[in-house]
MOPAC internal coordinates of N, CA, C and O (Angstrom, degrees):
PM7 1SCF
backbone

  N    0.0000 0     0.00 0     0.00 0    0    0    0
  C    1.4529 1     0.00 0     0.00 0    1    0    0
  C    1.5144 1   110.00 1     0.00 0    2    1    0
  O    1.2310 1   121.78 1   -33.29 1    3    2    1
  N    1.3143 1   114.20 1   146.71 1    3    2    1
  C    1.4547 1   120.58 1  -178.42 1    5    3    2
  C    1.5201 1   110.61 1  -108.59 1    6    5    3
  O    1.2310 1   121.75 1   -20.46 1    7    6    5
  N    1.3376 1   114.26 1   159.54 1    7    6    5
  C    1.4654 1   121.34 1   172.34 1    9    7    6
  C    1.5188 1   107.30 1  -105.56 1   10    9    7
  O    1.2310 1   121.35 1   -27.05 1   11   10    9
  N    1.3336 1   115.02 1   152.95 1   11   10    9
  C    1.4606 1   120.92 1   179.46 1   13   11   10
  C    1.5214 1   107.95 1  -141.36 1   14   13   11
  O    1.2310 1   120.20 1   -42.57 1   15   14   13
  N    1.3056 1   117.22 1   137.43 1   15   14   13
  C    1.4640 1   122.75 1  -179.04 1   17   15   14
  C    1.5205 1   110.32 1  -107.05 1   18   17   15
  O    1.2310 1   121.11 1   -46.11 1   19   18   17
  N    1.3234 1   115.48 1   133.89 1   19   18   17
  C    1.4596 1   121.30 1   168.24 1   21   19   18
  C    1.5209 1   105.45 1  -120.59 1   22   21   19
  O    1.2310 1   121.11 1   -67.76 1   23   22   21
  N    1.3260 1   115.48 1   112.24 1   23   22   21
  C    1.4589 1   121.83 1  -172.42 1   25   23   22
  C    1.5154 1   111.35 1  -122.19 1   26   25   23
  O    1.2310 1   121.58 1   -21.59 1   27   26   25
  N    1.3106 1   114.59 1   158.41 1   27   26   25
  C    1.4566 1   119.72 1   175.74 1   29   27   26
  C    1.5227 1   111.03 1  -102.11 1   30   29   27
  O    1.2310 1   120.27 1   179.96 1   31   30   29
  N    1.3442 1   117.10 1    -0.04 1   31   30   29
  C    1.4566 1   117.54 1   178.64 1   33   31   30
  C    1.5254 1   111.36 1  -141.05 1   34   33   31
  O    1.2310 1   121.42 1   -32.42 1   35   34   33
  N    1.2944 1   114.89 1   147.58 1   35   34   33
  C    1.4616 1   122.24 1  -172.29 1   37   35   34
  C    1.5274 1   112.07 1   -70.22 1   38   37   35
  O    1.2310 1   119.78 1   151.51 1   39   38   37
  N    1.3344 1   118.03 1   -28.49 1   39   38   37
  C    1.4613 1   120.04 1  -178.71 1   41   39   38
  C    1.5288 1   111.72 1   -67.55 1   42   41   39
  O    1.2310 1   120.26 1   137.20 1   43   42   41
  N    1.3110 1   117.11 1   -42.80 1   43   42   41
  C    1.4639 1   120.70 1   176.96 1   45   43   42
  C    1.5211 1   109.62 1   -63.67 1   46   45   43
  O    1.2310 1   120.71 1   137.29 1   47   46   45
  N    1.3109 1   116.24 1   -42.71 1   47   46   45
  C    1.4590 1   121.29 1   178.28 1   49   47   46
  C    1.5262 1   110.82 1   -59.82 1   50   49   47
  O    1.2310 1   120.31 1   134.01 1   51   50   49
  N    1.3195 1   117.01 1   -45.99 1   51   50   49
  C    1.4607 1   121.26 1  -178.86 1   53   51   50
  C    1.5241 1   111.07 1   -62.76 1   54   53   51
  O    1.2310 1   120.13 1   136.06 1   55   54   53
  N    1.3155 1   117.36 1   -43.94 1   55   54   53
  C    1.4561 1   120.86 1   178.58 1   57   55   54
  C    1.5199 1   112.29 1   -61.33 1   58   57   55
  O    1.2310 1   120.22 1   137.59 1   59   58   57
  N    1.3112 1   117.19 1   -42.41 1   59   58   57
  C    1.4600 1   120.48 1   179.73 1   61   59   58
  C    1.5288 1   111.22 1   -70.86 1   62   61   59
  O    1.2310 1   120.02 1   145.28 1   63   62   61
  N    1.3189 1   117.57 1   -34.72 1   63   62   61
  C    1.4753 1   120.27 1   176.24 1   65   63   62
  C    1.5210 1   110.06 1   -63.09 1   66   65   63
  O    1.2310 1   120.02 1   142.05 1   67   66   65
  N    1.3326 1   117.57 1   -37.95 1   67   66   65
  C    1.4648 1   120.98 1   177.10 1   69   67   66
  C    1.5258 1   111.09 1   -63.90 1   70   69   67
  O    1.2310 1   120.54 1   152.70 1   71   70   69
  N    1.3344 1   116.58 1   -27.30 1   71   70   69
  C    1.4658 1   121.26 1   177.70 1   73   71   70
  C    1.5285 1   111.89 1   -87.97 1   74   73   71
  O    1.2310 1   120.44 1   179.49 1   75   74   73
  N    1.3384 1   116.76 1    -0.51 1   75   74   73
  C    1.4639 1   120.58 1   176.89 1   77   75   74
  C    1.5124 1   115.24 1    93.43 1   78   77   75
  O    1.2310 1   120.28 1  -169.45 1   79   78   77
  N    1.3297 1   117.06 1    10.55 1   79   78   77
  C    1.4666 1   120.62 1   179.87 1   81   79   78
  C    1.5235 1   109.14 1   -97.07 1   82   81   79
  O    1.2310 1   120.68 1   -55.73 1   83   82   81
  N    1.3210 1   116.30 1   124.27 1   83   82   81
  C    1.4599 1   120.35 1   177.26 1   85   83   82
  C    1.5185 1   109.26 1   -79.21 1   86   85   83
  O    1.2310 1   120.82 1   -15.52 1   87   86   85
  N    1.3222 1   116.04 1   164.48 1   87   86   85
  C    1.4466 1   118.44 1   180.00 1   89   87   86
  C    1.5069 1   112.90 1   178.26 1   90   89   87
  O    1.2310 1   121.90 1    15.13 1   91   90   89
  N    1.3344 1   113.96 1  -164.87 1   91   90   89
  C    1.4583 1   121.35 1  -178.69 1   93   91   90
  C    1.5228 1   109.17 1  -149.24 1   94   93   91
  O    1.2310 1   121.41 1   -26.38 1   95   94   93
  N    1.3171 1   114.91 1   153.62 1   95   94   93
  C    1.4638 1   121.64 1   174.86 1   97   95   94
  C    1.5194 1   107.19 1  -108.79 1   98   97   95
  O    1.2310 1   120.68 1   -55.86 1   99   98   97
  N    1.3257 1   116.31 1   124.14 1   99   98   97
  C    1.4649 1   121.43 1   179.67 1  101   99   98
  C    1.5252 1   108.95 1  -132.16 1  102  101   99
  O    1.2310 1   121.09 1   -22.27 1  103  102  101
  N    1.3272 1   115.53 1   157.73 1  103  102  101
  C    1.4670 1   119.84 1  -178.15 1  105  103  102
  C    1.5229 1   112.92 1  -129.93 1  106  105  103
  O    1.2310 1   119.64 1   157.60 1  107  106  105
  N    1.2910 1   118.28 1   -22.40 1  107  106  105
  C    1.4643 1   122.25 1  -175.12 1  109  107  106
  C    1.5190 1   110.92 1  -108.70 1  110  109  107
  O    1.2310 1   120.74 1   -21.89 1  111  110  109
  N    1.3155 1   116.19 1   158.11 1  111  110  109
  C    1.4636 1   121.71 1   178.05 1  113  111  110
  C    1.5316 1   111.59 1   -59.32 1  114  113  111
  O    1.2310 1   120.40 1   136.99 1  115  114  113
  N    1.3170 1   116.83 1   -43.01 1  115  114  113
  C    1.4698 1   120.85 1  -178.95 1  117  115  114
  C    1.5297 1   110.76 1   -63.81 1  118  117  115
  O    1.2310 1   120.47 1   140.96 1  119  118  117
  N    1.3276 1   116.71 1   -39.04 1  119  118  117
  C    1.4635 1   120.45 1   177.98 1  121  119  118
  C    1.5302 1   110.56 1   -65.70 1  122  121  119
  O    1.2310 1   120.30 1   139.11 1  123  122  121
  N    1.3300 1   117.04 1   -40.89 1  123  122  121
  C    1.4602 1   120.95 1   178.49 1  125  123  122
  C    1.5215 1   110.59 1   -62.89 1  126  125  123
  O    1.2310 1   120.52 1   135.49 1  127  126  125
  N    1.3165 1   116.61 1   -44.51 1  127  126  125
  C    1.4693 1   120.56 1   179.11 1  129  127  126
  C    1.5292 1   110.33 1   -61.39 1  130  129  127
  O    1.2310 1   120.33 1   137.17 1  131  130  129
  N    1.3109 1   116.97 1   -42.83 1  131  130  129
  C    1.4624 1   121.59 1   179.45 1  133  131  130
  C    1.5331 1   111.42 1   -62.33 1  134  133  131
  O    1.2310 1   120.30 1   136.15 1  135  134  133
  N    1.3276 1   117.02 1   -43.85 1  135  134  133
  C    1.4735 1   120.76 1   178.60 1  137  135  134
  C    1.5241 1   111.00 1   -66.26 1  138  137  135
  O    1.2310 1   120.17 1   138.66 1  139  138  137
  N    1.3298 1   117.28 1   -41.34 1  139  138  137
  C    1.4641 1   119.94 1   178.00 1  141  139  138
  C    1.5259 1   111.33 1   -61.64 1  142  141  139
  O    1.2310 1   120.70 1   137.15 1  143  142  141
  N    1.3187 1   116.26 1   -42.85 1  143  142  141
  C    1.4696 1   120.02 1   178.37 1  145  143  142
  C    1.5276 1   110.87 1   -61.09 1  146  145  143
  O    1.2310 1   120.75 1   138.77 1  147  146  145
  N    1.3353 1   116.16 1   -41.23 1  147  146  145
  C    1.4580 1   120.86 1   178.97 1  149  147  146
  C    1.5290 1   110.85 1   -63.93 1  150  149  147
  O    1.2310 1   120.67 1   136.89 1  151  150  149
  N    1.3289 1   116.33 1   -43.11 1  151  150  149
  C    1.4603 1   121.49 1   179.95 1  153  151  150
  C    1.5275 1   111.24 1   -65.83 1  154  153  151
  O    1.2310 1   120.22 1   137.92 1  155  154  153
  N    1.3225 1   117.19 1   -42.08 1  155  154  153
  C    1.4595 1   121.09 1  -178.61 1  157  155  154
  C    1.5239 1   111.66 1   -66.14 1  158  157  155
  O    1.2310 1   120.32 1   153.71 1  159  158  157
  N    1.3097 1   116.99 1   -26.29 1  159  158  157
  C    1.4629 1   120.95 1   178.73 1  161  159  158
  C    1.5322 1   112.29 1   -78.80 1  162  161  159
  O    1.2310 1   120.41 1   159.65 1  163  162  161
  N    1.3249 1   116.83 1   -20.35 1  163  162  161
  C    1.4649 1   121.42 1  -178.49 1  165  163  162
  C    1.5309 1   109.09 1   -90.79 1  166  165  163
  O    1.2310 1   119.95 1   -70.70 1  167  166  165
  N    1.3048 1   117.71 1   109.30 1  167  166  165
  C    1.4656 1   123.03 1  -176.18 1  169  167  166
  C    1.5328 1   113.04 1   -72.83 1  170  169  167
  O    1.2310 1   119.63 1   167.03 1  171  170  169
  N    1.3196 1   118.32 1   -12.97 1  171  170  169
  C    1.4580 1   121.03 1   179.37 1  173  171  170
  C    1.5223 1   112.74 1   -80.81 1  174  173  171
  O    1.2310 1   119.88 1   162.49 1  175  174  173
  N    1.3324 1   117.83 1   -17.51 1  175  174  173
  C    1.4591 1   121.29 1  -178.31 1  177  175  174
  C    1.5235 1   108.97 1   -86.53 1  178  177  175
  O    1.2310 1   121.25 1   -60.70 1  179  178  177
  N    1.3478 1   115.21 1   119.30 1  179  178  177
  C    1.4565 1   120.68 1  -177.93 1  181  179  178
  C    1.5124 1   113.71 1  -106.65 1  182  181  179
  O    1.2310 1   120.28 1   158.60 1  183  182  181
  N    1.3381 1   117.07 1   -21.40 1  183  182  181
  C    1.4614 1   121.56 1  -179.40 1  185  183  182
  C    1.5230 1   108.58 1  -135.10 1  186  185  183
  O    1.2310 1   121.06 1   -50.28 1  187  186  185
  N    1.3260 1   115.58 1   129.72 1  187  186  185
  C    1.4634 1   121.33 1   175.47 1  189  187  186
  C    1.5178 1   107.70 1  -113.40 1  190  189  187
  O    1.2310 1   120.91 1   -58.26 1  191  190  189
  N    1.3187 1   115.86 1   121.74 1  191  190  189
  C    1.4568 1   121.78 1   176.03 1  193  191  190
  C    1.5218 1   108.02 1   -94.90 1  194  193  191
  O    1.2310 1   120.85 1   -53.26 1  195  194  193
  N    1.3298 1   115.98 1   126.74 1  195  194  193
  C    1.4650 1   121.92 1   178.38 1  197  195  194
  C    1.5181 1   108.96 1  -123.03 1  198  197  195
  O    1.2310 1   119.81 1   -39.56 1  199  198  197
  N    1.3055 1   117.97 1   140.44 1  199  198  197
  C    1.4548 1   118.61 1   173.87 1  201  199  198
  C    1.5307 1   108.60 1   -69.94 1  202  201  199
  O    1.2310 1   121.07 1   -31.79 1  203  202  201
  N    1.3330 1   115.57 1   148.21 1  203  202  201
  C    1.4610 1   121.76 1  -174.80 1  205  203  202
  C    1.5242 1   113.02 1   -57.21 1  206  205  203
  O    1.2310 1   120.84 1   152.49 1  207  206  205
  N    1.3040 1   116.00 1   -27.51 1  207  206  205
  C    1.4689 1   120.46 1  -179.44 1  209  207  206
  C    1.5233 1   111.07 1   -56.11 1  210  209  207
  O    1.2310 1   120.21 1   140.17 1  211  210  209
  N    1.3356 1   117.21 1   -39.83 1  211  210  209
  C    1.4625 1   119.84 1  -179.94 1  213  211  210
  C    1.5252 1   111.54 1   -66.69 1  214  213  211
  O    1.2310 1   120.51 1   142.56 1  215  214  213
  N    1.3152 1   116.64 1   -37.44 1  215  214  213
  C    1.4594 1   120.37 1   177.68 1  217  215  214
  C    1.5183 1   112.10 1   -63.22 1  218  217  215
  O    1.2310 1   120.58 1   145.48 1  219  218  217
  N    1.3277 1   116.49 1   -34.52 1  219  218  217
  C    1.4737 1   121.08 1   178.20 1  221  219  218
  C    1.5240 1   112.30 1   -77.65 1  222  221  219
  O    1.2310 1   120.27 1   138.26 1  223  222  221
  N    1.3240 1   117.08 1   -41.74 1  223  222  221
  C    1.4661 1   120.89 1  -174.01 1  225  223  222
  C    1.5230 1   114.07 1   -84.35 1  226  225  223
  O    1.2310 1   119.98 1   146.72 1  227  226  225
  N    1.3323 1   117.64 1   -33.28 1  227  226  225
  C    1.4686 1   120.88 1  -176.24 1  229  227  226
  C    1.5296 1   111.22 1  -130.30 1  230  229  227
  O    1.2310 1   120.01 1  -122.23 1  231  230  229
  N    1.3318 1   117.58 1    57.77 1  231  230  229
  C    1.4711 1   118.93 1  -176.56 1  233  231  230
  C    1.5281 1   113.23 1   -63.16 1  234  233  231
  O    1.2310 1   119.84 1   151.76 1  235  234  233
  N    1.3219 1   117.92 1   -28.24 1  235  234  233
  C    1.4632 1   119.73 1  -179.25 1  237  235  234
  C    1.5254 1   111.65 1   -64.20 1  238  237  235
  O    1.2310 1   119.98 1   139.24 1  239  238  237
  N    1.3244 1   117.65 1   -40.76 1  239  238  237
  C    1.4725 1   120.94 1   178.44 1  241  239  238
  C    1.5288 1   110.99 1   -67.11 1  242  241  239
  O    1.2310 1   120.90 1   134.42 1  243  242  241
  N    1.3146 1   115.88 1   -45.58 1  243  242  241
  C    1.4563 1   121.18 1  -175.73 1  245  243  242
  C    1.5322 1   110.75 1   -70.32 1  246  245  243
  O    1.2310 1   120.44 1   132.27 1  247  246  245
  N    1.3171 1   116.76 1   -47.73 1  247  246  245
  C    1.4690 1   120.78 1  -178.64 1  249  247  246
  C    1.5216 1   111.37 1   -62.84 1  250  249  247
  O    1.2310 1   120.22 1   145.35 1  251  250  249
  N    1.3052 1   117.19 1   -34.65 1  251  250  249
  C    1.4631 1   121.23 1   178.68 1  253  251  250
  C    1.5329 1   110.51 1   -59.66 1  254  253  251
  O    1.2310 1   120.49 1   135.36 1  255  254  253
  N    1.3228 1   116.66 1   -44.64 1  255  254  253
  C    1.4665 1   120.73 1   179.35 1  257  255  254
  C    1.5294 1   109.85 1   -68.08 1  258  257  255
  O    1.2310 1   120.06 1   137.15 1  259  258  257
  N    1.3243 1   117.49 1   -42.85 1  259  258  257
  C    1.4599 1   121.52 1  -178.67 1  261  259  258
  C    1.5314 1   111.70 1   -61.46 1  262  261  259
  O    1.2310 1   120.61 1   140.07 1  263  262  261
  N    1.3207 1   116.44 1   -39.93 1  263  262  261
  C    1.4643 1   120.34 1  -175.25 1  265  263  262
  C    1.5200 1   114.16 1   -82.75 1  266  265  263
  O    1.2310 1   119.96 1   149.75 1  267  266  265
  N    1.3107 1   117.68 1   -30.25 1  267  266  265
  C    1.4606 1   120.23 1  -172.89 1  269  267  266
  C    1.5211 1   114.78 1   -99.44 1  270  269  267
  O    1.2310 1   119.73 1   169.61 1  271  270  269
  N    1.3272 1   118.12 1   -10.39 1  271  270  269
  C    1.4679 1   120.21 1  -174.81 1  273  271  270
  C    1.5212 1   110.57 1  -130.01 1  274  273  271
  O    1.2310 1   121.28 1   -37.41 1  275  274  273
  N    1.3319 1   115.16 1   142.59 1  275  274  273
  C    1.4641 1   119.41 1   173.88 1  277  275  274
  C    1.5152 1   110.70 1   -80.25 1  278  277  275
  O    1.2310 1   120.88 1   140.44 1  279  278  277
  N    1.3100 1   115.93 1   -39.56 1  279  278  277
  C    1.4578 1   122.08 1   177.70 1  281  279  278
  C    1.5125 1   108.95 1  -127.94 1  282  281  279
  O    1.2310 1   119.39 1   -35.14 1  283  282  281
  N    1.2522 1   118.77 1   144.86 1  283  282  281
  C    1.4430 1   129.88 1     1.46 1  285  283  282
  C    1.5309 1   111.94 1   -81.81 1  286  285  283
  O    1.2310 1   121.27 1   -21.61 1  287  286  285
  N    1.3244 1   115.17 1   158.39 1  287  286  285
  C    1.4463 1   121.78 1   174.38 1  289  287  286
  C    1.5229 1   107.50 1   -75.88 1  290  289  287
  O    1.2310 1   120.40 1   -49.85 1  291  290  289
  N    1.3180 1   116.85 1   130.15 1  291  290  289
  C    1.4663 1   122.05 1   178.78 1  293  291  290
  C    1.5279 1   108.12 1   -97.92 1  294  293  291
  O    1.2310 1   120.43 1   -57.00 1  295  294  293
  N    1.3239 1   116.78 1   123.00 1  295  294  293
  C    1.4612 1   122.15 1   179.21 1  297  295  294
  C    1.5280 1   107.83 1  -122.75 1  298  297  295
  O    1.2310 1   120.97 1   -56.85 1  299  298  297
  N    1.3266 1   115.75 1   123.15 1  299  298  297
  C    1.4643 1   120.35 1   177.67 1  301  299  298
  C    1.5196 1   108.52 1   -90.90 1  302  301  299
  O    1.2310 1   121.09 1   -51.88 1  303  302  301
  N    1.3316 1   115.51 1   128.12 1  303  302  301
  C    1.4650 1   120.75 1  -177.92 1  305  303  302
  C    1.5266 1   109.69 1  -120.72 1  306  305  303
  O    1.2310 1   120.18 1   -28.56 1  307  306  305
  N    1.3404 1   117.26 1   151.44 1  307  306  305
  C    1.4624 1   118.88 1   174.54 1  309  307  306
  C    1.5192 1   109.88 1   -72.10 1  310  309  307
  O    1.2310 1   120.67 1   -25.64 1  311  310  309
  N    1.3219 1   116.33 1   154.36 1  311  310  309
  C    1.4577 1   119.20 1   175.50 1  313  311  310
  C    1.5296 1   108.64 1   -95.34 1  314  313  311
  O    1.2310 1   120.37 1    13.07 1  315  314  313
  N    1.3027 1   116.89 1  -166.93 1  315  314  313
  C    1.4626 1   120.46 1  -175.29 1  317  315  314
  C    1.5249 1   113.14 1   -65.71 1  318  317  315
  O    1.2310 1   119.80 1   163.68 1  319  318  317
  N    1.3176 1   117.99 1   -16.32 1  319  318  317
  C    1.4594 1   121.71 1   179.09 1  321  319  318
  C    1.5272 1   111.47 1   -85.15 1  322  321  319
  O    1.2310 1   120.08 1   177.49 1  323  322  321
  N    1.3151 1   117.45 1    -2.51 1  323  322  321
  C    1.4566 1   121.12 1  -179.34 1  325  323  322
  C    1.5175 1   111.15 1    96.08 1  326  325  323
  O    1.2310 1   121.45 1     2.22 1  327  326  325
  N    1.2954 1   114.82 1  -177.78 1  327  326  325
  C    1.4499 1   120.72 1  -177.64 1  329  327  326
  C    1.5221 1   111.10 1   -84.64 1  330  329  327
  O    1.2310 1   120.73 1   -27.82 1  331  330  329
  N    1.2933 1   116.20 1   152.18 1  331  330  329
  C    1.4596 1   121.08 1   176.46 1  333  331  330
  C    1.5149 1   111.43 1   -94.23 1  334  333  331
  O    1.2310 1   120.65 1  -172.82 1  335  334  333
  N    1.3236 1   116.37 1     7.18 1  335  334  333
  C    1.4615 1   121.11 1  -177.19 1  337  335  334
  C    1.5286 1   111.22 1   -89.47 1  338  337  335
  O    1.2310 1   121.29 1   -20.53 1  339  338  337
  N    1.3337 1   115.13 1   159.47 1  339  338  337
  C    1.4575 1   121.00 1   175.59 1  341  339  338
  C    1.5269 1   108.93 1   -68.16 1  342  341  339
  O    1.2310 1   119.97 1   -25.60 1  343  342  341
  N    1.3136 1   117.67 1   154.40 1  343  342  341
  C    1.4732 1   119.77 1  -179.70 1  345  343  342
  C    1.5310 1   113.93 1   -59.68 1  346  345  343
  O    1.2310 1   120.01 1   151.54 1  347  346  345
  N    1.3303 1   117.58 1   -28.46 1  347  346  345
  C    1.4690 1   120.36 1  -178.50 1  349  347  346
  C    1.5302 1   112.17 1  -105.14 1  350  349  347
  O    1.2310 1   120.05 1  -146.67 1  351  350  349
  N    1.3210 1   117.52 1    33.33 1  351  350  349
  C    1.4616 1   119.78 1  -174.50 1  353  351  350
  C    1.5243 1   112.41 1   -64.48 1  354  353  351
  O    1.2310 1   119.30 1   147.44 1  355  354  353
  N    1.3107 1   118.95 1   -32.56 1  355  354  353
  C    1.4659 1   120.38 1   179.86 1  357  355  354
  C    1.5265 1   110.28 1   -68.49 1  358  357  355
  O    1.2310 1   120.42 1   134.68 1  359  358  357
  N    1.3284 1   116.81 1   -45.32 1  359  358  357
  C    1.4669 1   120.32 1   178.51 1  361  359  358
  C    1.5138 1   111.30 1   -61.55 1  362  361  359
  O    1.2310 1   119.87 1   135.58 1  363  362  361
  N    1.3102 1   117.84 1   -44.42 1  363  362  361
  C    1.4639 1   120.00 1  -179.93 1  365  363  362
  C    1.5298 1   111.27 1   -67.48 1  366  365  363
  O    1.2310 1   119.89 1   146.37 1  367  366  365
  N    1.3197 1   117.82 1   -33.63 1  367  366  365
  C    1.4642 1   121.86 1   176.88 1  369  367  366
  C    1.5304 1   110.34 1   -63.80 1  370  369  367
  O    1.2310 1   120.60 1   134.15 1  371  370  369
  N    1.3361 1   116.47 1   -45.85 1  371  370  369
  C    1.4720 1   120.82 1   178.22 1  373  371  370
  C    1.5256 1   109.69 1   -64.10 1  374  373  371
  O    1.2310 1   119.90 1   137.62 1  375  374  373
  N    1.3267 1   117.79 1   -42.38 1  375  374  373
  C    1.4599 1   120.71 1   178.22 1  377  375  374
  C    1.5141 1   111.80 1   -57.87 1  378  377  375
  O    1.2310 1   120.19 1   136.34 1  379  378  377
  N    1.3197 1   117.24 1   -43.66 1  379  378  377
  C    1.4543 1   121.40 1   178.49 1  381  379  378
  C    1.5235 1   112.08 1   -67.44 1  382  381  379
  O    1.2310 1   120.89 1   140.61 1  383  382  381
  N    1.3307 1   115.90 1   -39.39 1  383  382  381
  C    1.4576 1   120.66 1  -175.23 1  385  383  382
  C    1.5209 1   112.88 1   -69.67 1  386  385  383
  O    1.2310 1   120.19 1   137.22 1  387  386  385
  N    1.3189 1   117.24 1   -42.78 1  387  386  385
  C    1.4776 1   118.90 1  -175.22 1  389  387  386
  C    1.5272 1   113.11 1  -110.55 1  390  389  387
  O    1.2310 1   120.24 1   172.50 1  391  390  389
  N    1.3101 1   117.15 1    -7.50 1  391  390  389
  C    1.4570 1   119.77 1   176.31 1  393  391  390
  C    1.5106 1   114.75 1    77.36 1  394  393  391
  O    1.2310 1   119.54 1  -164.27 1  395  394  393
  N    1.3033 1   118.49 1    15.73 1  395  394  393
  C    1.4572 1   122.65 1   177.91 1  397  395  394
  C    1.5138 1   109.84 1  -112.38 1  398  397  395
  O    1.2310 1   121.93 1   -37.33 1  399  398  397
  N    1.3224 1   113.92 1   142.67 1  399  398  397
  C    1.4576 1   118.06 1   176.79 1  401  399  398
  C    1.5262 1   108.47 1   -91.30 1  402  401  399
  O    1.2310 1   120.65 1   -55.30 1  403  402  401
  N    1.3176 1   116.35 1   124.70 1  403  402  401
  C    1.4663 1   120.50 1  -179.38 1  405  403  402
  C    1.4996 1   111.21 1   -96.41 1  406  405  403
  O    1.2310 1   120.10 1   180.00 1  407  406  405

């Protein structure tokens, strides 16, 4: 299985290309939808890396793939500017999931 990157910035794309991961740089919703459709049609791609910006700006597109398909696995990654999440996002996620305060 292959990994594929869909990024909103060229620096993340360049870094992943150096690691051997193919991908594309997109900026618009229509471009993202087109790339997702292309990726979903390719049965060799098992993991899709998306920059977190897409998860924030277009959750309907991303969540639709996550909920309706087993493969590919969608993983949101921070870009070169860092993550947009709070420093304690893992703790708060666990608190919400199991209802216990850690």
